[in-house]
Structures are given as structure tokens and as C-alpha cells.
N, C-alpha and C positions, 0 to 999 in steps of 0.2 A: 726622787726615785722613779724609775720607769715602771709603769704598771705591768704587771705580769700578764703575758698573753696566755689565754686559756683555749685550748683546742676543743672544738665541739665534740661532745660525747655521742658518736654515731650509734653506739650500742643502745644508749638511752633513748634515742629518737626512733629506733627501728620498730618497736611495738606500735607506736602511733601510726607510722606509715603503713604497717601491715593492716592496722584497723581500717585505715582509709581505703586500702585496696580491697579488703574483704567487703566493706560497705558498698563500694562501686560494683563489685561482682554480683551482689544480691539484687541491686536495682536492675542491672543488666539482665539477670535471670527473670525478674518480674516482667520486664519489657518483652523479653523473648517469648515468655509464656503467653503474654497478652497478644502478641503478634500471631503466635501459633493458633490461639483461640480465634482471632479474627479471620485468619486464613481458613480454619476449619469451618467456622460458621458461614463464611462467604462461599466456600466450596460446597457446603451442604445446600445452601440457598440456590446456588447456581445449578446444582444437580436436580433439586426439586423443580426449579423453573423449567429446565430442559425436559424433565419427565412429564410435565404437565402440558407440553406443547402438542399440537396436532401431529398425528402419525404421517410421516412423509411417504411419498410414492404415488403411483397412479390411482386416481379416484375410482372407487368401486362401491356399488350398493351392497350393504350388508343387512340381512334380516336377523334381528335378535329378539328372542322371546324372554320377557322378564316375568318369571312365575309370581303368582300372588304370594305375599308374605316374604319376599326376598329381602335380605339385609343389604345395606349399602355395600358391604364388602363382597357379597355374592354378586351383586350387580356389576361391581368393578371387575370381578373375575370374568364374568360373561363378556364384558366389553373388551377386556384385554385378550381373551381367547379369540374374539372376532377380529382382532387387529385394529380396533378403533381407538384404544388408549395405550399408553406405554407402560403404565405401572398401576396396578389395581390398589396397592396400599396407599400410594400418594393420592389416587383418585378418592379413596374413602376419606382421607384426611381433608381433602379439598371440599368434599361435599359437607363434612361436619363444620368446616370453617364457614361455608356459605349458609349453613343452616337450612338446607333444602331437602335433607334426607327424608323427613316424614311426608313430603309432597310428591315424591317419586311414585309414579303409577305403574302398575303391572300391565302387561299386554305385549302384543307383537309390534315391533317397531322396524322401520327401514331407515338405517343411517347410511352415511357416506363416509368412507375413509377420508381423512383430512379435515373433518369437522372439528371445531374447537370443543373442549369439554363443556364450556358454557352452552354451546348450541345443543349438545347431547342432553344436557340437564334440562334445557328449556323444553325440548320435545317430550321428555319424560314427565316434567311437572305439569305440562299442558295436556298430557295424555294423547299426543298426536300419533295414535296407533294406526296400523294398516287397516283399512276398511275394504273388504272385498267389494269390488265395484263392477258395473257393467257399462260398456261404452256403446253409443250408437250415433249415427250421423244422419241428419236431415238435410237433404240437398235443397238449394234455393228453387222455389217454384212448385214444391210439392204442396198438395192440398191436404186438408184434415183427414180425409179417407185414406190417402196414401200413407200418411204418417201413422195412423191407427193400425193399418195392415202391417206395416213394417215393425212396429213395436210389439205387436202380437206375435209375429213370426220370430222375432229375436228373443222372445221370452222376457221382455221387459215388463209389460203389463198387458192385460187382455184388451182387445179392441172395444168390447162393450164398456169396460170400466173407464177407458180413456175417453170415449165419446160422451159418456155421462158427465165426466168432469168438465169437458170442453163446453158442453151445453148447459150444465146446471151447477157446476162447482162455484163456491164462493171464494173470491180472491180480493178481499178488501185492501190488501197491501199494495195493489196496483191500481191507482186511480183511473187509468185509461180504460180499464175493463168496465167500470161503472158508466163511462161515457158512450159505450157501444149502444146504438139504438136498438130497442126491442122491436123485432119485426118477424111476423110469421112467415114471410117470404124468404128470410135469411136462412140458408141451409144449416150452417153451424155458427154459433155465437162467436167463437174465438178464431174463426178463419182469418188468416192474415197476421195474427199476433204471435204465433208460435215460431219464433225466430229460427231460421235454418242455421244450424251449427253442429259441431261434434260435441256431444255431451257425455259426462260420466256421472252415473248415479249409483247409489248403493244397491246391492243385489236384491234387497227386499223393498225397494222404493215403491210407494203407492202411486196410483194414477194421479192423484192430487199433487203429489210431490214432483212427479215428472212434468206435468202441465205447468206447475208453479215455476219450475226451473227454467222452462222455455219462455215464460212470460217475463221472468227476471232478466233474461238475455235481451228480449225486445226493449225493456225499459233501459237497459244499459246502452244499447245501440242507438236509441232515439235521442238525438241531441236536443237539449232544452231550447236552444235558439231556433230550432226548426219550427217549433210551435208558433213563435212570433212571426217567422217568415211565411208560414202558411196563411196568416191573416191577410197578407198582401195578395195571395192567390185566391182569397175568399173560399177556402176549404177548411173543413174540420179535420181533426186527426183521423177519424174513421174514414172520411172521404178520401184522404190522402193515401191511407193504407189500401183502400179499395182500388184506387187508380194505380198505385204501385204494383198491386198484384197482377193487374192486366199487363203492365209493362214488363213485369218479370216473365210472364208467359209468352209475350210477343217478341221480345228482344233477347238476343244472345250476346251481342257485342256491346260491352259496357259503354263505349264512347257514344253509342247511338241512343242510349236510354234517355238522356235529356232532350234529344231531338224528337223522339217519339212522344215524350211527355208534352212537348210543345205542340205537337200535332193535335193531341187530345184536348189540350187547353184551348186551342183555336176552335175546335169543333164545339166544345162546351160553351164557349163565349158566343158563337154564332148560332147556337141551338141546333147543331147538326147531330145526328145519331153517331155514336162512337164507332159502330161497325167493326168491333174487334173480334176477329175469328176465335181468339182464346176463350171468350165468354160462351160461344157456341160449343166449343170443345168441352167446356166445363159441364154444360147441360147434357151433352151426349155421354159424358162419363168416361170417355177414352180418347186418346190422341189419334187423329186421322191425318194422313199426308195431304189430302185434298178434301175440302168441303164442297158439297153439291148445293145447288140452289134450293133444293128441298130441305137440306140441313139448316140453311140460313133462315128458314121459316119456322123452325121448331118453336113450339109454344112454351115459353118460359119467361119469367120476369128477368132472368139473367141474360137473355138474348138481346144484345145491344144493336142488332140489326132491326129488330121490330119494336124496341122500347127506347125512348129517349133517355139521355143522361146515364149516370152510373147504375150498375146492377144493385140489387138489394144489399149485397155484401161482397167482400173480397172473394176471389176465385182461387187464391193460392196464398202461400206465405212468402212474401218478398224478402230479398236480401237487402243489404245496406245500399248498394248502388242504385237499385230501383227506388227505394225510399228517398234517397237524396235527389234523384232525378225529378221526382214530383215536387220536392221543396224548391229545387233550383232548375226549372225547365229552361231549355234553350228558347230564345226569342227569334221567331221567324214567321213566315207566312205560308208554311206548308200545311196542307190539309189531307194529303194522301201519302202512303208509302207501300211498297211492294218488295218482297224478297227478291234478291238478285238471282238466286239459284245457280250461282257459279262456284259454290263451295266455301264462300267466305262468311256466309250467314248474315251479310250486310243487306242494306235496303237501298232502293231508289226512292227519293223523295220528290214530291211534285206539289205545285200550287193549285193547278186546275185539273178538272176531270179529263180534259183532253191530254194534258201532260201525263196524267196517271195511266190512261189507256195506252199511251205510247210506251211508257216504262213497263207496263204489264206485258205488252207484246214483246218487248226486248227481253224481259225475264223469261217468257215462254220460249223465246228463241234460244236462250242459253240452255 
């Protein structure tokens, strides 16, 4: 007998197929929801990242005052209103995440558009508030009296307080001050060491703070290797500053400063008087276009026409070029120089008195 063929019962199979389809749809739904969640989280993260980026545009200074007792949210609102951040709420969340909220300090700040949030937070945690300051400039070659008059006139400190600190103030943080020789002939103790520069000090700065700031600048400008190089010249630091002050007052053109330094080294070596007009001008107390023979006889230890060697102390406060010229003088056999008087402020240099007299006549001719 042939076996009977039996047709598959499609109706009986249908519930199982439907179950399989329904099961696949459920998993697809789970996957779709998961993908939507990933997209949502990713979108939120991207949005938060963008909102925490620096504000774009032209950089501009913005002053913001953070009142005492301000909450992180209030600080965020002030920064957003000033155009420094994009979103105050996200700023607050970021501050909480960083854990720096309690460290934010009140005060008036100056921020710049385009700063990162971390930079803004650093300013506020360090308390880098705006300090009302005063600015003043000390030109190269000014002496202590000129500086004192200027500071008094500008309302920085009084002349009396300034001079008292210059002559009596204690500055142990600057070792070179202790090395300044004590001399009754020296007019002002710190003459030569108040470095010419533009300074900014707080509006209520004391005379001690102002002097200290200028001494700090001298310490910054003086190169450590210069001290070793001075030993080759057989000069102390104070003697170098002294000579540099004369060069500062005698020379205008920087390229000539090492040459003039060389002239004085030659005179010191051969025990000639320095005969620097600037030292006589210092004694007279005011600048003169031309010194007379009587002026050159003025009785003072600072007069290098009548006294050998260096004066008792510097006659002005030299700049970097003059200090470096003393450390690195030009090597030559010149002993004289005279101004050309042709508008260049340069000099004629000579080896002998005869050459010097000829150059002097040439200068007078100009």
C-alpha cells in the first residue's frame, strides 16, 4: 500500500508564525527605544557641551560685580547678562560638578568675552578683583630728588615720606641694598637703584611699597652673570651702578655707551680724573647748557674734575643700556670725547689731548 500523503495544516501553523512575528516586533521596539534614548542623551550632551563653550565674537572687556553672598545661580545670571557665558543654568551645574562653588569670591572683576568658563572660575576662586591703581613713569637718568618731586606732584606719595624710605627704609629682601657702602658724603643711599620704568601701584600704596617696587625692578633687570663679569673689571656692584649713572647722564645714543664706558675705564686704570661734566651738573642741582671754568671748581666730593676716581655715590638712576655698558665696555685707547653739536647727540672720540682739542674746535665750529 502507498502511504497516504498528508497536506500540511497551514491553519495549525499560523499561530506559531504569528507568535514569532510578534516576538520580533517587541525586540525591534526595544532596540528603537534604546536608539532613541542614545540619540536623546547624545543630543543633550552635545547641547550642554556647546552651551559651555566660550562666547564667540569680538573680544571686549566686561566689568562684573559679584555681590557678597551671591549664589552660584545668581553669579551665572550676572555672567550671562554680561555676555560672558551662554547659559546660566548649565554654568551652575558645571560649577557644582567642579565643586568650586564655595570658593567663589565676591568683588568687582574684569573679564574678557571669549574666556573659557574655567578661566572665569579661576579668577573668581583666586579673587583676582580689580584694584584701583595709579601709574607713573620714571625716565632713565632721573635722580632721587627728581623722582621724589614727581611722585609728590602726581599724588602717589609725599616727597618727605619717599626720601625717608630711600635713606632709612629697611629692605632685607634685596641683598644688594645691604652691600651699599655707608658714607656721610653720599647724598641718597638708594640713588642709582630705583630702576627707571613705568609702574602701577595701588592707589593707597605707601612710600615703602613704592620704593620696594622699584628695587624689585632693579633686581629683575640686573643679570646674575653680570656680577661675575664685573670681577674681571675689578668693580663692585655699587661702583658699577655709580659709573653707569654717569654714563646715563653723559650719553644719549645707546651705541656709544660702551665706548664712553671704555673711556672711563682707561682713565681709572691710568689714574686720570674722570672729568665728567654730569657730576658737576649733579652738584649744581640743575642742568646747564654750558659749564664755566668756575663751575668746574665747585667744592664737592661729587666733582670728578677736582677729585680722583668715582664720586661717593651714583648721580642718577641708570637704565639697562648703561648698566650693560659698564659690564661690557668697549676695548679701545680713547681718553677723551666731546659732543659733535650737529644735532645727532653723538661724540668725537680721541686718544690724545691734541686730538681732543682739534675735535673740540671742530665741535665749536659746528
